[in-house]
Each structure stands twice: as C-alpha cells, then as structure tokens.
N, C-alpha and C positions, 0 to 999 in steps of 0.2 A: 627118157633116162629113168623114168620112176618105174621101179619093181622089174628091172632090166634083167634079174635072175630068173625070171619066169620062162618054161619051158618054150612057150609059145610067142615068145618077143624074139624076132630073128631079125628084124632090121628097124632103122630109124624112119620115125613116123614125119611126113611132110606137111604141107599146108592142106593138103588134098585130103590126107587120112587122120589129121590130128584131131583130137576131141578137145575143143576148148573148154567146155564144159564139165570135163572130168575134175572132182576135187582132189587132185592130185598135187605133187610137189613141183611136177615140172611146170604146171598152169600157175602155182602159187609164186614160185622164184622167176620165171621166164615171163611174165605178163600174158599167159596163155598164147606163148609162140610155139611153135614145133621144133622137134631137135635141130633136123636139117636148118631151118632157118635160123636158128643160133649158131650153127655150126658155121656156115658160110657168112655169116656177118663176122666171124672172127678174121685178123688180120692175115692169116695164113691162107684164107679162100678169097677174102673180099678183094673186089676189082679185079676178077679173074685169076688171081693167084692159085698155082697148082691145080690146073683144070684135071678133069678125069682123065685116066689113061685108056689103053684098050682093056675092054672089059673080058676080052678072051685069055688076057696072059694069066700065068700061073699064080695064084695067092695063097696057094701052101705056106701056113706059118712054117717058121724054121727057129727052133729053139736051141740057145746057146746057154750050155750051164756053166757057172762060175761058183767059186769057193772063194769065202773071206781069206783075207789076208790080214795081217798086222797093219796097222795105221802108220804111215809114214809121214813124220813131222820135219821140215827144214825150217831154221829159224835165220831169217834175213835180217841182219843187224845193221845200221846205217853206222859207220866209223868216221864222222868227220869232227870239225872244230867246234859245233854248235854242242856236242855232246861232252865238252871238256868244260863247261859252265856250272859254277856252283857244284852240288854232287849228283847231276843229272846221269854220269856215267857209274859211278858207284851205286846207285839205286838201281839201274837197269841191269848191273852185273848180279845184285843181290835177287832180282824178279827172275832172271833167266835161270839162277841156280836153283832158286825154290821150286821153279817149273820142272827142271830136270830131276831133281832130288825127290820131291814129293807128289807131283801131280801128274806127270806121264804114267800111264798104265805100263806095268811092266810086259814086256813083249814086244811093245811098239819101236820103230826104228827112229831115230833123232840125230839130225846134224845140224851144223851151224856154218853160216856163210857171213861174211863181213864184205861191206862195199863201201869205196869213197870213190875215187876217179875211177877205179877199178874193182873186181871181184874176185875174192879167195875162199878157198873152204878152210874154215876153223877145225872142224870137228866131223870127219867124215859119218855116212851114215851107218848109225851104229846101235843095236839093239838094246834097249834098256834094261839092265840089270835088276835082277830080283832083291839082293840086299843092299842095305842103307850105305855101308862104306864103298861098295863099287860104284854107288850114284854119285856119292861125294868125289870120288878121285874122277868121274867121267865130267861131271859138272866144273871141276877145278880147269881143267884143260879147255872149256869152251869158250871163254873170253878173255882177252889181254887184261892187265891190270890198268893200264891208260889207254885212252882213245889217239887217234892220230890227230894232227894239226892241219889237216886238209880243210880248205874251206866249204862249206856247205854249200856253195853255189857251183862248186866243181864235182859234185857228186853224181854218180851214175845208176839210178835206179834201176833202169833196163838189165844194167849188166849183173847186179845181184840176183834179177829173177832167172835170167839166162843161166847163171852158175848153179841156181838152186834146181833149174830144170834137168840142166847135166848129171848133177849128183842124185835124182831120183833115176833119170833114163840108166845110170851105170848101176843101179841095184841088180846084183845078180838073180835076186829071186823073181823080179817082174820085167826089169829090162823095158820099163815105160814110165812117163811121168804123170799118166793116166791114175787119176784116185789119190795122188797126192797132195799134201796140205803145206802151203807155204806162208810162215806167220811174217808178215813183212813189218819190221819195228823202225820207223822212220820219221824224221821232222815233217814230211811230207815236202810237197813241192815248192821252191822259194817262188815261183812265178806259177800262174794258172797254167795247165797243160793245154796246147793246142789239140786240135783233132788228130795230127799226125801223132803226136805223142801217146793220145789214148789208143790209137789204132796199132802202135808199135807194142805197147803194154797188153793189148788186149790179145796180140799174137801168142804170148806166153800161155796166156787161159784157154782161148778157142782153139786153138790147134793142137795144144800138149796134152791139154785136159787135166791140167793142175788147176786146184783150187786155192784162192789166195785170201787171207784176211788180214787188212790193213790195220795196223796198230798206228796210231800218230802220237807221239812221244819225242819231246814235250809239244804241247800247244803254246806258242811264246805269244799270240796276240791276247791282249788282255779282255778283248770282247770279238772274239773269232765269229767269221761270218761264213756261211757257205760258199763253196767255191770248187770249182772242176779239179780234181787232183787224185791222189792215188786211190781215194776212196771209189773210184769208177770200178777198181778191179772187182771190189765185193760185189756189185751189181752185174759185172760180165760173168763172175763164177758162181753167183747165186749164195753169196755168204753174207757176213756181217762185218762192219768195221768198227773199231773202237778209237777213242781219244782221250789223252790223260792230259790235264791242264797243268801248265808250269805254274809251279807256287814256290817261288824263291825270296828268300829276305837276304839282303846284302849279298855277302858270299856264300852264304847256306841256302838249302833248300828244306822245306816241310817233309816231314815222313809220310804225308798223305799222298805225295806223289808216287812212291815205291808203292803204297798200298793198293792205289787204283792201278798201277801197271800190273801187279800181281793178280787182280782181279780180273783184268781183261785178259791175261793169258790164260787164266784158269777158265773163264767162258769161252775162250776160242777153241780150245782143246775138246770142250764137251759139245762141240757142235757136229764132231766126228765120230763119237763114239756111239754105236749102236745101241749098246747095252749100259745106258748112263747109269741106270740105278746102282750097279755096283761099283760107280765111284764114291767117295766120300762126296756128301751133299752138305752143302751150306745150310744151317739152320738158324744162324744168327750173325750178325755183325752189328759193331757198333763203335762209335768213335767217341773218346772222353776227354776234353781240352784241357791241356796241362795249366800251370800256373795259379792252381787254387790249393794244393796241397793238402789235400783230404783223400776220404776213401771212396772210390769209385764203386758202384752197386750197378747190378744189371741181372737179368734171368733170361733164361731160354727153355725151350720145352723139348722134350724127346718123345715121338710118339712109340706107340706099340712096334711099328715097323723097322724102326731103328734100334741102335743100342749095343750092335755087335763090337762096335768100337767109337767112343766119342773123344773125340781132340779138341781139348779148349785151348787155345792159340791166343797168346798175349804179342802184338808188335809194337816194338819201340823204336824211338830214335838214337837212343844211347841207354845201354845197360843200366846206368846210376837212375834213370827216370822211373825205374820200377824196385818200389819198395820190398819189404821182404813177407809181407801178408799179401797171399793169393789163396783165398778161402772158395770151396765149392760146397754148396749145401743141396743135398738130395732133397727128393720130394716129402721125404718124412721129417724134415728138419734136421737130419745129422749131420755135422759138419766133416767132409771128407779132409783126411790128412794127407795135402798134396806135397808136402815136404819132400818125399821119397819119389814122388811121381814125377816131378819137375824137370824139363830137360831143356838145356840151353843150347841154341845155334847161332853163334854170332856171324856167321857168314850172311846169314838172313834177317838178323835181328828178330829171332823170335824166341818165346818160351812156350813149350809145350806141357799140357797137362792131359795125360791120355787115360781113358776109365774104359776098362772092357765090361761087357754086359750091363750097360747101362741102366738103371731104373727109369721104367717110362712115366712121365709126368713132368713137372716144372720143376727147375734147377735154377738157383740163386748163385751169385759169386760176388767176393768183394775182393778189391784189390788198392792196394796203396798207390795213388797216383803222384809220382814227384817230378813230371814232365815240368818243361819251362812252358811260359805264356804262350810263346809262339809255335809250341810242339804239342802234340796229342798221344795217348794211348789209344789203340784200336783192338778190339777183340774180335775172333772169328771163332766159331763153333763148328766143327765138320763130323757127320756121323755117317758110319756104315750099316746097312741092312743087318738085321741078325741071322745068324746061321739057320738055314730050314730046320723046322721042328725042334727049335731051341728052346729053353724054359729060360723066362725072364727072373728077375732078382724076386718078384712077389709071386713067384711059384706057378706062374699060370704058362701053359705051353703054347707057343706061337708058332700055328702051322702054316702061316703065310710067309713065304720066303721072298716076297716082292716088297719093295720099299715104295713108298708115296714120292713120287717125281713131279717136277714142276718143269715145263719147257715152254719158252716165250718167243715168238716171231712177229713180224709184221707182214702186212699183204703186199708191201712193195719193196722192192729191193733196189729202189732208182737211190742213185748218190743224193739227189736232191729232190725232197717230197714237198710238192705245193699243197697245201691244205684248202686252199681257195679253189680248188679246180673240183668241179662238181661231178665229173663223169668218172673219176678215178679217185674215191677218196680213200685215205689209208686208215686200215683197222690193225688194231693190236690185237694178238691172240696169245692165249695160256693154255695149255695143256697139264691138267692136274689127274693122274692116274695112278693106280696102283696096280702095276703089272699091265694086263688088260682091260681093268675093271675100272670105270670112270669114277672121280671122286664128285659127288655133287653135295650142294648145299656149303662148300667152303666162300670166303671171303677172299677174293683176288684183287688187288691193287696195283695198279701201274704208276709209276714216277717218272716224270721227266724233269732232269736235273740240267740246267741251260749252264753251259761252260762260260768261263769269264767272269768278271765282277761288275757290279754295278757302280752307281756313282758314288757311293759311301765307301767303297773300297773292300766290300763284303760279297760273299757269295750271293748268288741267285737263291730264291727260294723254290723248292721244288714244286712241281705242279701233277697233283696226285688225283687219279680218277679210278673209280672201280671199274672192274670187267664184269660182264652178266653172262651168266647162262640161262637165258629164260627164253630162248628159242622163238623169238619175235622177228625174224628172218631180216633184220636189217639193225645190227649187223650180224648178231648171233643167228645161226640157221636151225640149231637143233636144241631144244632144253632137255638136259639130263644126260647130256653125252660128255661131260667132264671137260668140254673145251667152253672156256671164256672167253670173249670176246665184245669190243667197242671201237667206236671212231676215235681217232684222235681227239682231244678238246680243242677248242677255240684259243688260239694265243694271241696274247695282246701284242707281242713284239713283231714286227713285220717280218724278221728273218732271226734265225741263231743256229748255233749247233747245241743239240741236246744228247744227253746219255739217258738211253731207257732201259729201266729196271722194274721188275715184277715181284710181289712177294704175295705168299698165300698161306692163310691160318685157318683153323678150324672153324671160326666164325662162333665163337664162344659155345663151342660143343655141337653144332648142328651140321657139321660136316659128316657126310657119311661114303662108304664104300659100297659100291653096288654089289651083291653077291650073286645074284641070278637074275635074268630076266623074265619078263610076265610072257607065258606060253600063249600061242596064237589064240585069239577068242573063237569059241563054237559058233557055227552057222547058225544064224538067227533067222527067222522066218522074215518075209520081207512081204512089204505091204505094196501091192501094185495099185496103178490108178486104172479107172475104167477102161481106158483106151489102151490099155497093156496089150500087145500082141508078143506071147511066148514065141522064142526061138525054135523052130520045127526042124531044121535042117541037123545035119550031121557032120561033124569035124572029122574029116578025112584024111587032114594032114597038117603039120606045125604050121603054125601061122595063119589058119584059116579066117577070114574076114567074115564076121557076121555082127548084127547089129539088133537092138532090141529098144522097147520103149524105155522112157526113162522111169525108176521106181523110187519110191518113197518109204522110207522106214526112219520113223521119229527116234530110234534107239542109235541109228548109227553116228558113229563120231566123227564129224567135219574137222578134222584138225589138221589135215594137208602133211602128215608124216613129219611134224616139227617136234616129236616127243618120243624121247626113248622110254618105253615102257618097262618097269620092273616091280619086282615084288617082295624082295628082301634085300636088305642092307644091314652093313654095322657100323659102329661110330668109328670114326678115326681116332678119337681121343685126341690129346695135344698135337697140334701140328703148325709147323712154321719151316716154311721154304722160302728162299729169295735167291733170283738169279738176274745178271745183268745182260740184257738183249743187245745193246750195241749203240753206236753212234747214228743219231738221226739229225740229218740238216734239214731245216722246215724254212720255207718261205711263203709268202701269201698270207702273213696272219695280219693282226692290226683292224684297219678299217676296210680291209680287202674281203671280208667276212661277211658282207650285208646280204649278198646274194645267196648264201647258203640256205637250202630249202630245209624242212623238216625231215626226219627219216621216215621210211617207207613202213607201213603197217602190212605184215607178212602174215599175220595170224588172226585174221579179221574170222570169225565164227558167229554162227546162227544156230539158236535152239528155241524150237517152238514149243509154244504150251497150248493146245486145241482147247483145252476147257476154259482158258480165259481169253482165247483168241489173242494171245501175246507172244512176241518174239524176244528173245534176250539173246543179244549182241554183246561179245565179250572181244578184247583185243589188247594188246600191250601199248601201252601211250607211248608216242613218238615224243622227241624233243623239238624245242624251237630250233636249236641249232643241231641239225642231224639228230643224235639221242640225248642232247643235253637240254637242261631247262623243260618249260613247259609251253606247248603250243597256244595261240591265242583260242582257236575254236576249231571245229570239224565241220567238214563238208561230206556228205553223204549222197550217192546215186543209187539207183535201183531201176531195175529194167526186167523184160523176160528174156534178152540176149546178155550172156555171159561175157563173150567178147566185147560187144559195146559197153557194157558195164564196167570192164576193165579198163576201157579207154575215156571213163567219165561221162558216157553219152546214156540219157535216160532222164527219169523224173529226179528231182533233188530235194533234199531235207537236210535244213541246216540247223533247225533247234535241237541240239543234242547237249547234253550235260557238259559241265564245265571240266575241261580237260585235266586229268592227273598229271602229277610228275612223270617224266621221262623213264620208262622202265616198270612203272606200274600197271597192275592189271585193272583195266576199266570195264565197266560194264553198264548197259542202257536197256532199258525195257520198252518195247513200241507195241501198240495195238495194232492189228493187221485186220483190215477188213476186207481183204480181196481172197478169192478162192477160184480163180479162174486158170492156175496153171503155177508152175515153178517160176521162181524170181529168183535173181542176184542182186547182192547189193555189194559195194565196195565204199572204201571211206579213206580219206587223206587228211591231212593236218595243213594248218594256216598260221604263219606266225604274225608277229606284231607289224612287221616290215611288209606285209602281204604277199611274201613269198609261198606257194603251196608246194607241198610235198608231191610224191608221185601216188597213184592210185594203189589201193591194198589189193591184195587179192579177192576174189569174188567168193562172198559166202552166199550158198545155195538153201532156199527154204521153200517150202509148200505148206499153205495153210489150210487142212481140210475144212468143210462146212461144220459147224458146230452142232451137237445133237439137238433133235428137236423135242426131246421128252424131257429134258433137264434146263434148269436154268444157266445160262451163262453168266459164269463168274468173272465180274469185270472189277472186282475189288484187290484180288490177291490171286496167286498161283497155287493151283492143287497139284500140279506135277511139273516135269521138267526141270527140277533145279530151284535153289533156293531163289528168294525174290531178293532184289536190292537195286540201288540207281534210283534213277529217273523214270518216268514213264511219259512217252511223247506219242502220238498220232502219227502212225507212218502207213500210207495207202488205205486208210479208213475210209470209205463212202458214207457212212451214215455217223451223224453226230453221237459220240461217247463221252461220259465224262473222264475227264481227265486232269492233269496237273496244269495250272493256268500258267500260260506263257506270258511274256513281256506283254505282248499284244492285248493279250486277255484283261491283264491287270489294267491297261491303260484304257482299255473300252469301259471296265467295270468302274474304275475311277470317276471315267467323264459322264457315264451314266450317273453316278450318286451325286456329283456336281449340279447336273442338270435336274435331278430332283429336288436339291436344295433349293435351286432356284425358282421351281415351280410352286414348292411349299412357301417361299418368302414372298412371292407374288400374290399367293390365295391370302396369307396372313395380312399383309396391306390392305389388299382387298377388302377383307373381312372387318378390318378396323375402321375403315373409313364407312363403310356400311353402316355397320353398327354405333360409329358416333352421329352420323345422319338421321339415323334412326332414333337414338336418343334425344337428340336436339328438336326432331320434330315431335315427339312424344311431349317434350316438356313444354313446347309452345301450344300443342293440343290443352294440357292442362291448365295452362294459364288462360286460354281461352274459355274452357270450363268453367272456371272460377267467375268469370265476369258474365256468364249466360243465367239466367233464370232457372231455378231449380222447381219441378213440379210437385205438386204436394201429394199427401197420399190422400185416398179415399176419405178417410176420418175425418179430413179437416185439419191434420197435425203434419206441417211439413217435415220430413225426414231429416232435413239438414238444418231445421229452425234453430236459432240460437236459444229459444226458449228451451228446447231440451236438455240444454247443458247445465241448467241448474243443479246446483249441488244438493240432493236431496236423500232424505234418508231410505233405505230399500223398504219396499211396501210390506206389509205383513204377511206371515206365513199364508193366512187364508186367502190372500188376495189369488195366489196361484192356486189351481186346481191341484188337488192331491193326485199323487201318480202321475201327473203331466210331465214330461222330462222338457228340459228347456231347450229352445232351438237353438241347433249348432250352426254355427257359421253368420249369425244373426247378432247384432247390437243390442245392447239391453234397453227396456224403454224407459223413458223419462217419465218422474211422477206425475208429470201433468197428463201423460197418454195412458200410465197404469193406474194412478189412484182415483177413487171414486170422489165424487163432489163432497160429501160430507168430511171426508178425511181432509181434502183440501183446505176448507173452511177451517176447521179444527186447526190445522197446522198453520194457518194463516193468523187466527187470532193468537194462538201461541207466541207467536214470534214477534207480533205487533199489537201488544195489549192497547196502547193508546197513541195518539197524535202526537207528534213531536212539538216542543213548546219551543218557544223561542229562546235560544240562548241555553235551554234546560239539558237535562238528562235525555229527554226523549231526542232531542236534536241530535245528542251524540249517536244514540243508538240508531237514527235513521241514515248514518254515513254508513252502516254496516247491513242495511237492508239490501235485498236482492235486487237486481237491474234485471228487468224484463226486456231489455233491448230496444226500450224506445229512446230515441234520442233526447240530448237535454235542449231544452229550450228556455233560454235565460229570459227573465224578465227585467226590463230596465225601466218601464214606465208604469202607470196605472192600467190596469187589465181593461181590455177593449175586447169586444168581440172581433175573433180573428178567425181564418179558415183554418181547416184541420189539414195537418199533412199526414197521409198514410205512409207508413213504412213499409216497404216492401222486401222480400227476403233478399232481393239482389242488391240493395243498399241505395235504390232510388227512392224517390218523395212523390206522392201525388196530391195536387192541391184539390181540397174541397171547399167552396165558398159556400157553403149551406149554414146559416146562422143558426145557432144553438142556443137555449136557454139556460137559466141557471138551477133546475131541477135535473132531477135524477133521469137519467136515460134508462129505461127499461126494455129489456128485451126478452119477449117470451121464448124465442128460439135464438141461440146463437148463430152467428154468420160464419160460415167457413173460411171466410178470406179476409174478415176485417174484424179488429178487436174494438170494443167499444168503451170510450173513457168519459168519466164524470170531471168537467174541468171546473175550476173556482171562476165565476163570473167575475170577482174581484180581481182576479190575477191579470198583472200587466199584460199587454200584448207581447208576444214572444217575436224576436227575430227568427226569420226563416233560417232553420239549421243547414249546414252543408251537407254535402252527401254523406251517406253512412260509411263511404271509406275512409272518410277524414273524422268521423265521430270518434272521441273516446270513449274508452270502456273502463270501468273500475277496476283496482287493482285484482279485486277478487275475482273478476272474469276469466281469467286465465285458470286459474286454480280450480274452479268450478263447473269448468265446461266438462261435459260428459265425455267420456272414453271411447265413444262408439268410431269406428274405422272411416276417416276421413281421407280423402283425395289430396286436397289441398285446403290447407286451413284459410279461414277467412280473413279478410284484413283485420286489423287491429286498430279501433278509432282512437283519437286521441283523448287524454284524461281530460275531464272538466276545469276550467278555470277557476269556478269559484268554490269554495271550501263547504258554503251552505247548500249546494245543489243535490238534493237528495230524490230519489226515486222509489216510489213505492206502488206496487202494483201496475207498473207500467205508466203511471201519471206523473208529470212533472210537478214537483212541490217546490213551495218558496217559502220563507220565513213569515211571509204573512198569512198566509192560510192557518187560521187557529182551530177552525171546526174539522170533527173528526169525519172522514167520509166513510161512508156506509156503501158497500158492495153487494150485490146479491152473487149469487155463484156462478151465474153467466159471466159477470163482470170480472171474476176471480179468474 
C-alpha cells in the first residue's frame, strides 16, 4: 500500500511478488509482510470468511451522490425518582437549557424525549432558531420543572431509544433515522445488562443507523467500577460515552456536577459537526474553590486565529457567590471596563463578558470570590475565529480564516479497555490543525481523571502524560503531521472509570503551522554495484514487472516515509485548547502489567561514513513499559537477509550505549569491517523484567571498500553527518581501536594486577639475593682481616701499623718538581718517604735524652710513639730470653738464639725482621699474648694514617703498668738508665 497512487500500481502484492527488502512504510509497519498477507489475516477474511466470488461478475463501481443535511439531535432524558434527589434535576434542566440556547449550531434540528416506564416526546424535532430570544423560548418548553416519582428500577431505556428513532424517521426532510444523533442522559442500568438486553439496544443502532452518545448522570457509586451497561451503545455506534460523578452534600449538590454535565453535552455535539472550527472553541477553564473570601486570579491566551468574539463566562452556584468586581486586563496591561459588558442568565447560573475583535496575546482576569466552602466558582473562556481578511486590534491583517482546532480520540471504542492486553494496546490520539495545515512543535498533554473518591474522601489525582508527534512508528506513525499520539500509561489501580481530556499549548512559543510542503527532490545520480545489470526491456503496459540489481547511494534518505517534509512555517503565537474525550473504563491495571513489553522501534535508520568505515544508527528510544520509562538494554541483529533480520535471525550485537528515556532520539556509531554486500540490521529493547519488545524495521546499509590512496580516518567522522554517541565494533574482521568495553576493562585490570604480582615477586627475590650477597661479603672481609698480608717489594708492608705513625709532611724538595701526585693512591708514611738523615734528626729532636726514673724524661716517654712492638713487662731480674717476632697478622714466632749485651750491628737491614737492642739487665719478660689482645696507647688511633683500609685492625688493650714506655720499638723499664744508641738501620 506504500505509494499506491503511482500509475503502475494496479494490484496488491502477495508473498510471491512482495519485495521484503524495500525500505518502504509497508515493510516498516507490517514486519515485511505483503499486503495480501495482512488483509487475509483480518477477522473479515480469517478462517475462510468471505471467500472470493465469481471473477466474471460485473465489478463496475457505482457512485451515489449525497448532499449534507443539518445534523439532527434527539435528547433522551431519564425521568425517574433518582433525579429528584438533591439538585440533580435542577442541574440537568440548566445544562440542557444551556445546550439549546448557546451550544447547538443554528439550523440544526433538536428534539427532547422523556422516559420512565414509558417514553413520550416533550419537544418535537424543531430547527434551532437564529435569535437568542427564540432559543430561550424553545429551551423553556424542553423539560418539566419537576421529575416523576417512578422508581429507577422500573425505567425502560429501550423505550426511550425507540421513541427517538420514531422521531428521526418522522422527519419530513429525510424520513430515516440514519445519521441521527441520540444523546442519552441516564443514570445507567441498575443491574448489569445481559447479552439479550445488549442485543435489543444494539438493534436501534445497527439496524436503524442512529448514533448514540451515552451520558451517565449521575454516577452514584463512590468508587465506580467498569460494568457492561448503556456504554456499549457507544461501542456499537462508534461514538464516545461520558460520565458525571454525583457530588452531593446532605440535601444539596455541588455546582461542579452541573459544570461537568455542561462540558459533556458540549463535547458530545462537537463529535458530529464537520466544520468544528466554526464553533466557539474552549481556550480556558478553571475552578476556584470557595470559602477563602479573596480575589481569584487567572489568565488565558488568544492566538492570532481567534478573536472574532471572546466570551468570558463565570459559572456560580448562587448569584451572591460572585462579588461586584470582574476585571479583564488585555495583553497591553489595560483594564477593560466590563460593567456595561456583563450579561447575567439566572436560568443557567452564568455571567457573560463578551469582547469582539479581541487582541491576540495573554489576557488576565480578577474576580471577587464569595462562594461557600463547599462550592466553587468556575471560569470558561470560548473564542470564535476571526473573520476572513480581518484586521486585529494591533493593526495587522489576518489573512488566515481558519482557527487552530484540537480533536482527540482513542484507538479503541470498546466499552471496557484492558490495558494488560499486549496484542491490542490502546492509543490516545490528538489532532492539532489549522484548517488543512498541521501544527508542529505544540505541547499536547492528556489527563485521566478517575471518578470517585479515595480513602480520605477527596478526589483522585489526575494522571497526566504527554502525547508525541515523533514518528517513531509505535505509537506515532508519522512525524510532523500534526497528529500526536501515545499509549495509555500504566494504571496503579486494577480497574476504574476515568474521564479523558486533552489540552494543547504553544509550548513556550515553539509551535508552528506548516504553510508549504517541500517539493519533491530532484533525481540524484545513482551509484551502482559492480554486478549491476540495467533493465533493457520496455514497459509495454501499466503494471509490467521487471527487476534489477540493488543500487546504493549514500545520499538516499532511509526514513521509511515517517516524516512529513516542509520548508516554511509560521508561529502560532499564544495557543491554548482543551477538549473532553469521554469516559474510559480501564481494567487489567496494577500488578497485571509485568508482562507488557517495550514499544517497537519503527524508525531505525543507518547512515554510513566510507571515509572512517563507520555507520551511524539513529532511532527513537522505546520505553520499558511500551513507550514509558527507560529500557534496560538493547539487542541488535544483522544479516544479509532482510526478512530474516526482521524476525531476529542473524548475528547479534549487544554492547550498545545506555538507553535514553522513551521518546528521545538515540544515536550510536559502529565501525564496520565487511564489504561483501548489503546488510540489514534490526533492534529491540529489553526491560528489567526480561521482557523483550518486537523487532524494529530493518535498516539497510552497504559499506564500500576504503580508498587505497588515502589514510583511513578511524578517530572521527569526515562526512555523513555529525559525530556523537558511543562507538563500538560491528562486523569488524580486523582489530581496530575503539571504546573499551566492560570486558576489555576487566582484562586490563587483571593484566595490571598480574604485572604488580610479578614485580612484587622480583622485588622480594632481589632483596633476598642482595641480603645474601651482603652477608657473604661481610664474611669474606672478616676472613681477609685474619689472613696475612703480603709486603711490598721495598720491604714495607702496605698495611703495616708503622705506616700510620703521625709524621709531619715531607719537605717540598722530597717530591720531584712538576711530578703530579698519584691519584687513587694513599700517601706514603714518613718511614717510606723520608731519607735516613731526616728520620735520625727527627728522632733526636723528639728524644733528646733517656727517661729518668720518676723524672721529667719519664713523663715525656709516655708520649713517645709506639712502633707496634707488644709490651713485655719485667717482673724479675733480666735473664736471657728468646725473642718474639711480631708478624703483621698478629702472631708471634719464638727465636731461641741467645743474644749478648752488645750492640747488634747490621750492615744491611732485613726485609722482614726488625733488629732490637735489649738491655741485658732487663728482667725476663713474660710471653705476651697474641696481637689481637695487645693494647695500644691512646695516641695510636689518632695517629694512624688515613690511607684507605678495608677493615680496621683489632685494637689491642692498653698496658696495665703506667711506667710502660716504648721507644723505637724496644721495651723500656724503669731500671734502664743508659742511653740506647741506634744506628740508622735500627731506627
């Protein structure tokens, strides 16, 4: 059925001839099914109903010309004792009077029928007069002042319907009930109707062709529940039903009952007026509770298409509830003098203020409210369109002669709506048009007001939801057509009766009226595939079949015909409309909605970017519960077969971006690495209960090979629309950089933790090895200290203790001039560097005489240098004793050779042994301990040479005798008085 107006479309396609890959609206909305498949699935043809007849019969169409006639209204009113309680009958009389005097268009025919046990005509079918006085006289004779006293249980509804049909058939102009409208005002059936009763009532509608609008007045149940009653007549005749809740206080009734009945009657007659914009349009209504004793403020808007006549209406319970002040303030802030403009009609409890050629803009009003605490004041503002080519009060010429109208309805005319049924969801529609031009960008809201009172005795709060014109295909089919739609929301109550109303505003100045549509686009060059075979035949007749290969053009718009294109539009200015749709009986709410799936995506589109090898997918976000809320995640399937993809068969991709709120436009960018042909993708949502929605329409795309002479851009888009959203891999055969997924992040974190563990193990191993090596090095140093050290070739041990004697530096001439000091070597000791004459002179200077016994020389001897020979105390008279040779490693070697008391002369010094002159009178000394335990004078540590040493030598203990003196390495005792003379060699 897509593009059915083309001349070569002559028959419906079947499964054999239907192209499931075509990106048209038929495949998008019907899940790639052919037209015949959809038709045969309807209940009119399912299960063999209505089989095809003889193909040879004459199928020439016949046309019957008709002409419009004035609408005929018959008001059928219940006249029983239930209407005699409180002020129900008085309010009914006032509402009917208001309908006849102010609402019914002039020229229409109207009649009144009363019924109790029987039915009777109160007002015959009479044309509505033009003047107000004649209308008032007509309305006075319509209803009696008091109702009858017959019990409600004895009423005969079918009697009243039959009487109304006879009145319509008795019309001398038409002689038929077909097309007539019956407004049935009744308290409803006291007991649920049985199928026989429904069939009897339906006879009036189906056989006679009359249309019935049931208005249940009053609804006496405090918490009414859906039940089969007279509401089924609206379902049989394709109309709406209305209900008015009883709000009585003792012997009185609230004025809100009368206002609700007036609104229901006005909404009922608008259903049957073809040119509804000629009627006064409701642009504002509001309730101001009484008991406050203050000034009530409000405002309303008048758009540019209205203003011919603006009627401000104030509805009251008693005239004393309205004060003297009724002020209207125009958009310029000027207060209008309404004292001479006010009109009172006590028969309908209304005060009117009429303004002709009203200024477009926002008007404000102030009313002195003196209503009682249990009553209210109600305001209603109705406006008529401006006259063609009229000039507004602002001096601007208004060339538009059409008013912006609001019409609302539902997709189901059933008396009871089950919102838990998945196969037949209920959609609310609202049409906002200006003549034949749609209004886009308006804010349209629907409201469900539950009848009855809650546990606290107050009214239930309304359930408000916004209608959308986004063209997502579920529930709105086409964007920009001025028809706003949405599914009924989830209802917390399991069942209830609700009144549905819709309002439309200019959405803070964003609403626009489309003035011209976009012309058809010029033909664009097509890019054919390599395997393309052009059609070479000729079209000889309409409907000739031909095929050709699939073509590709990246500039083609794959939108499935879900947008109405336009080029120019004008602002609506201030806009406000409100209508009452009618009664909606809802069951299946509450906990019965857990199985409801998300809505279906019907505007899934793909746009390729060959330069970056990326595909941009766009769609309207579905809801968790149909088109409300936010789904948990998406599921995407793609394959080479369009029909299989539409059924969810193919490869799946689940890592898509986080879903947006229902109704928002979502976008996702995916890298595509396949170039082997045309692919198709579909998407669906999944809610938190695991319920998945239906598969969307299929998006068709083909990715050409990237150019070989240029570098592929993998970081951003260079063409094909703006970049945005997330990027994922879809059909990529080679790894490419992309956004990290959850799996990648976990892998990276795991690899990092593993690397840290390896580093920790290596650190522990290094510490263990380093500790072991340090311990081994220390043990090796300790062993080196105990081992003998080799001497230098010159006979001086490099680590000899005698090298550390504190000596003055050698004279400057001792060092060759210009000879640099060797780096990295320790300085030489005086013994190693001074000549023999210098050593002897220094020795004589320091030791001018031998120490005396207890004298000054003895004190000086205490400070003489110790050359490292261990102390050998003498406790007895000296006897010849063996020598002990002190070795550098701290050991002593015994020499048993006897020595005389003379001088020991040596013509040549030994390289390893020092020669000493020993006093023969000295007592034999004890064998000294090892050098490791031999003490050293206090001057030893400070006088040691500062040459680099690996481990310091053990410090011997100090001598125990204060008189122990050392001179030139010879042990001295107090008994020795002679001066010891030494040659240079001994020194």
